[in-house]
C-alpha positions, 0 to 999 in steps of 0.5 A, a space after each residue: 500500500 502506497 504511503 504517497 498522500 498525492 498518489 504519485 508513482 515512484 518513477 513519477 515522483 523521481 523524475 519530478 525531482 530530477 527536473 527540479 535539479 539545477 542543471 550540471 555542466 553535462 546538461 548546459 547544451 542547447 542555450 541561445 546565444 545572441 550575437 550583435 556583429 558588424 556587417 562586414 563579418 557576415 559571411 565568416 561568422 555565419 560559418 564560425 557559428 555553424 561550426 560552433 552549433 554542430 559542435 556544441 548543440 547551442 543556437 547562435 542568433 546573429 544580428 548584423 549591421 553597422 558597428 555604431 548602430 548596433 552599439 547604440 542598440 545595446 546601449 539602450 537595452 537590446 538583448 545581446 550576449 556578445 558584441 563584434 565591432 569593426 573598430 575599437 571606438 564602439 567597443 570604447 563606447 560600450 565600455 564607457 557605458 558599462 555595458 560589457 562584462 569585465 575581462 572579456 574584451 579581446 581584439 579578435 581580427 583585422 582587415 584591409 581597406 581596398 578600392 573596388 570598381 564596378 563592372 565596365 568601369 574604366 581605368 583608375 589611377 593607382 593609390 598615392 598622395 593626390 591621386 585623382 579618384 574624383 576624375 575617375 568617377 565620370 560624374 558618378 558618386 564614390 560609394 563608402 559607408 557613412 564616414 560620420 559613424 560607421 567604421 568602414 567609412 571612417 577608415 576610408 575618410 582617414 585614408 583619403 584624408 591622409 592621401 590629400 583627396 578627401 576635400 575634392 571627393 567630399 561632393 561626390 560621395 554615396 554613403 551607405 548605412 553599412 559596408 555591405 550596402 556600400 558594396 552592393 551600390 558598386 555591385 549593381 553599378 549604381 556607383 562606379 567606385 566604392 571603398 570596402 574592406 578586402 573581405 567584403 570584395 572577396 565575397 562579391 564576384 561582380 566587383 574587382 579590386 583596383 587598389 588597396 589602401 596603404 596600412 599607414 594611411 588609416 588607423 589599424 583595422 581592428 575587430 574587438 569582441 566582448 561579452 555584454 554584462 548580462 551575457 548567458 553562460 553559453 556565450 563565454 564558450 562560444 567566445 572561447 571558441 572564436 578565439 580558438 584555432 578552428 574559428 581562426 581558420 574559418 576567419 583566415 579563409 575569409 581574408 581576415 588577419 587573426 590575432 595571436 
């Protein structure tokens, strides 16, 4: 005769007790990690996330855009576990506003800045101080990410300024909300020339690289990564993966440089 006042069977009662126990390390899989990342990381980060999901069982939700837009969204309370920026300034912004988890920030990747041309675009002068890029536009516009706030646009403005051609080009710009939109302007022929990262040009076969800006013409292109202050435990595991060799190989294949 059962002494259980609720009439619950022994196996059912044991199952209920197990459900009430906190999950141990072996039960921590199947969590969701939300990542806000610079648009220029779209293809490579999708591949890295897919590799991690197959290995861990976790789900990675990716949101891409301009680093400036994403950083502001996180600062205003958007739910994200991790932020990958295309420059240090917007990571500094979140750190200053106490939005990052302590001791999780690291420089992850590097990139190069290139000049691209649309199909059918004629000869383009070599990149050097004073080169006449405005003339090469033939009345068209130079596509680039918004130089007022977006990292790729800031790097482009710095490079063109150091080469003494920014003032001449400023009236002939086609600013875009992020670097991938600038890439599409050129790919569709809406702008004859554009400035993007080398990794962006690599994923768009309809454009061609016509020059690479000297590294000294702009600040180093650095992609820092950090967890947000409210990041889920699974996010730390994904961060460790991104800093590991398997992810580094994926990023190098995409054209990024990786940090030791």
